[in-house]
C-alpha positions as CSV (number, residue, x, y, z in Angstrom):
1,M,-40.9,-29.2,-39.1
2,P,-42.1,-29.6,-35.4
3,R,-45.7,-28.5,-34.7
4,S,-46.5,-25.8,-32.0
5,R,-48.9,-26.7,-29.3
6,P,-52.4,-25.2,-29.8
7,G,-52.5,-21.7,-28.4
8,A,-48.7,-21.6,-27.8
9,Q,-46.9,-18.5,-28.8
10,P,-43.8,-18.9,-30.9
11,R,-40.6,-18.5,-28.9
12,D,-39.0,-15.1,-29.4
13,E,-35.3,-15.5,-28.8
14,T,-34.9,-11.8,-28.1
15,H,-37.7,-11.5,-25.6
16,P,-36.5,-9.9,-22.3
17,A,-38.2,-12.7,-20.3
18,D,-36.0,-15.3,-21.9
19,G,-32.8,-13.2,-21.2
20,P,-30.2,-12.2,-23.8
21,L,-28.6,-14.9,-25.8
22,P,-25.1,-15.8,-24.5
23,A,-22.4,-13.8,-26.1
24,G,-20.0,-15.7,-28.2
25,P,-16.3,-15.3,-28.0
26,G,-15.2,-12.0,-29.5
27,P,-12.0,-10.0,-29.9
28,R,-10.4,-8.9,-26.6
29,A,-10.9,-5.2,-25.9
30,R,-7.8,-3.2,-26.5
31,A,-6.7,-0.6,-23.9
32,A,-7.0,2.9,-25.2
33,P,-3.6,4.5,-25.9
34,P,-2.5,7.2,-23.6
35,S,-3.6,10.7,-24.6
36,A,-1.0,13.1,-26.0
37,D,-0.7,15.2,-22.9
38,A,-0.3,12.1,-20.7
39,R,2.5,10.8,-23.0
40,L,4.2,14.2,-22.8
41,L,3.9,14.2,-19.0
42,A,5.4,10.7,-18.7
43,I,8.3,11.7,-21.0
44,A,8.8,15.0,-19.1
45,A,8.8,13.1,-15.8
46,D,11.5,10.7,-17.0
47,H,13.6,13.6,-18.3
48,L,13.2,15.5,-15.1
49,R,14.2,12.5,-13.0
50,R,17.3,11.8,-15.2
51,L,18.5,15.3,-16.2
52,G,17.1,17.8,-13.7
53,H,14.6,20.5,-14.3
54,R,17.2,22.9,-15.7
55,Q,18.2,20.4,-18.4
56,V,14.7,19.5,-19.4
57,T,13.8,21.0,-22.8
58,V,10.5,21.2,-24.7
59,V,12.5,20.2,-27.9
60,G,13.8,17.0,-26.2
61,V,10.4,16.0,-24.8
62,A,8.9,16.6,-28.2
63,A,11.5,14.6,-30.1
64,E,11.0,11.6,-27.8
65,A,7.2,11.9,-28.2
66,G,7.6,12.0,-32.0
67,M,6.1,15.5,-32.5
68,T,7.3,19.0,-33.1
69,H,8.0,21.3,-30.2
70,A,5.3,23.6,-31.5
71,N,2.8,20.8,-31.0
72,V,3.9,20.5,-27.3
73,Y,2.9,24.1,-26.8
74,R,-0.7,23.1,-27.7
75,Y,-0.8,21.2,-24.4
76,F,1.6,23.1,-22.2
77,P,2.3,26.8,-22.9
78,S,5.9,26.7,-21.6
79,K,8.6,24.5,-20.2
80,T,7.7,25.7,-16.7
81,A,4.1,24.7,-17.2
82,L,5.2,21.3,-18.3
83,V,7.5,20.6,-15.3
84,D,4.9,22.1,-13.0
85,A,2.3,19.7,-14.4
86,V,4.7,16.8,-13.5
87,A,5.0,18.2,-9.9
88,G,1.3,18.7,-9.8
89,R,0.7,15.0,-10.3
90,W,2.7,14.2,-7.2
91,L,1.0,17.0,-5.2
92,R,-2.4,15.5,-6.0
93,E,-1.2,12.2,-4.6
94,V,0.0,14.1,-1.5
95,E,-3.4,15.8,-1.2
96,A,-5.3,12.6,-1.6
97,E,-3.3,11.0,1.3
98,L,-3.9,14.0,3.5
99,G,-7.5,14.0,2.5
100,A,-7.9,10.4,3.7
101,I,-6.4,11.5,7.1
102,A,-8.9,14.4,7.3
103,D,-11.8,12.1,6.4
104,A,-10.9,9.5,9.0
105,P,-13.3,8.9,12.0
106,D,-10.7,10.0,14.5
107,P,-10.5,12.9,17.0
108,A,-9.7,16.2,15.4
109,D,-6.5,16.7,17.4
110,D,-5.2,13.2,16.4
111,K,-6.0,14.0,12.7
112,L,-4.3,17.4,12.8
113,E,-1.1,15.8,14.2
114,R,-1.1,13.0,11.7
115,L,-1.8,15.4,8.8
116,L,1.1,17.7,9.6
117,L,3.5,14.8,10.2
118,A,2.5,13.2,6.9
119,L,2.9,16.4,5.0
120,A,6.5,16.8,6.3
121,S,7.3,13.1,5.8
122,M,6.1,13.0,2.2
123,Q,8.1,16.0,1.2
124,R,11.3,14.6,2.8
125,E,10.7,11.3,1.0
126,V,10.4,12.8,-2.4
127,L,13.5,15.0,-1.7
128,A,15.5,11.8,-1.1
129,R,13.9,9.7,-3.9
130,D,13.5,12.3,-6.6
131,P,15.4,15.5,-5.8
132,H,14.7,17.1,-9.2
133,L,11.0,16.8,-8.7
134,F,11.3,18.3,-5.2
135,A,13.3,21.2,-6.8
136,V,10.4,22.0,-9.0
137,H,8.1,21.9,-6.0
138,R,10.5,24.1,-4.0
139,D,10.9,26.7,-6.8
140,A,7.2,26.8,-7.5
141,T,6.5,27.5,-3.8
142,V,9.2,30.2,-3.6
143,E,7.9,31.9,-6.8
144,S,4.3,31.4,-5.8
145,R,3.5,29.8,-9.2
146,P,-0.1,28.6,-9.8
147,I,0.6,25.0,-9.0
148,A,1.9,26.0,-5.5
149,R,-1.0,28.4,-4.9
150,R,-3.5,25.7,-5.7
151,H,-1.7,23.3,-3.4
152,R,-1.6,25.8,-0.6
153,G,-5.3,26.4,-1.0
154,R,-6.1,22.7,-0.8
155,L,-4.0,22.3,2.3
156,R,-5.8,25.2,4.0
157,Q,-9.1,23.6,3.2
158,L,-8.1,20.3,4.7
159,V,-6.7,21.9,7.9
160,E,-9.8,24.2,8.1
161,R,-12.1,21.2,7.9
162,V,-10.3,19.4,10.8
163,I,-10.3,22.6,12.9
164,E,-14.0,23.1,12.3
165,E,-14.7,19.5,13.3
166,G,-12.6,20.0,16.5
167,M,-14.4,23.2,17.4
168,N,-17.8,21.5,16.9
169,A,-16.8,18.5,19.0
170,G,-15.3,20.7,21.8
171,T,-11.8,19.4,21.2
172,F,-10.5,22.9,20.2
173,S,-11.5,26.1,22.1
174,L,-10.9,28.8,19.5
175,R,-12.5,32.2,19.7
176,D,-11.3,33.1,16.2
177,R,-10.9,30.3,13.6
178,E,-8.8,32.4,11.2
179,R,-6.3,33.1,14.0
180,G,-6.2,29.4,14.8
181,L,-5.4,28.5,11.2
182,A,-2.7,31.2,11.0
183,F,-1.2,29.9,14.2
184,I,-1.1,26.3,12.9
185,F,0.7,27.3,9.6
186,D,3.0,29.8,11.3
187,T,4.0,27.4,14.0
188,S,4.7,24.5,11.6
189,H,6.2,26.6,8.7
190,R,9.8,25.8,9.8
191,F,9.1,22.0,9.2
192,L,6.7,22.1,6.2
193,H,8.1,24.7,3.8
194,P,10.2,23.0,1.1
195,V,13.1,25.4,1.5
196,S,13.4,24.5,5.2
197,I,13.1,20.8,4.3
198,Q,15.9,21.2,1.8
199,L,18.1,22.9,4.3
200,D,17.5,20.1,6.8
201,A,18.2,17.3,4.3
202,E,21.3,16.1,6.2
203,V,19.7,16.3,9.6
204,P,18.8,12.7,10.9
205,R,15.1,12.0,10.3
206,D,14.4,10.9,13.8
207,L,15.7,14.2,15.1
208,I,13.5,16.2,12.7
209,E,10.5,14.1,13.7
210,A,11.2,14.6,17.4
211,R,11.4,18.4,17.0
212,L,8.3,18.6,14.8
213,G,6.4,16.3,17.3
214,A,7.3,18.6,20.2
215,I,6.0,21.7,18.2
216,I,2.8,19.9,17.3
217,R,2.2,18.9,21.0
218,A,2.7,22.5,22.1
219,M,0.4,23.7,19.3
220,L,-2.4,21.2,20.3
221,R,-2.2,22.3,23.9
222,I,-2.8,25.9,22.9
223,L,-5.7,24.9,20.6
224,R,-7.3,22.9,23.4
225,I,-7.2,25.6,26.0
226,G,-8.2,28.4,23.7
227,T,-5.7,31.1,24.4
228,L,-5.8,32.5,20.9
């Protein structure tokens, strides 16, 4: 056995000053399986895309998930709640993209224009790509279901934030912020409401964008000169 030097302390392999011992190779961590509600949403999204919202059934979703339909109701109280949750995932993606525009370090008038154009564009894109998902969004809006009310509230918060920023910077001259917000949504309603977007589905995209662009330019002129 080797001798220690006089006065030397024995080496402690776990002492913090020496650092931890290198970890040996261990089993690769496994990804956690998706939660039950996430699995149900994924299956419901697939059924919605293939069958349409009128043909989606809780029984069909439950069967593919390997559970009873009574178990599905533990997570979603109704078929409407289930398909609305599918639409809600898409709406959160929309809101995240709009939020990035609102947070950008750009002039408020530029951000407002891009926000409205993006909202219209993303709805037209999902109508073309996944019309059944768009139909859930449209019906939820018409019936003012909770998912649509939450989305409307978040949109209002984003636009209000941009308007407040524009007023503080002197870009917008508004005597009444609430009237300004109402003016923006009233003016753009024809191009942002899902029912109108559905009705214009066959109108060439460049024509729709030109018309909406003209409306936004007129709107911004009024917001700048402060006639409201």
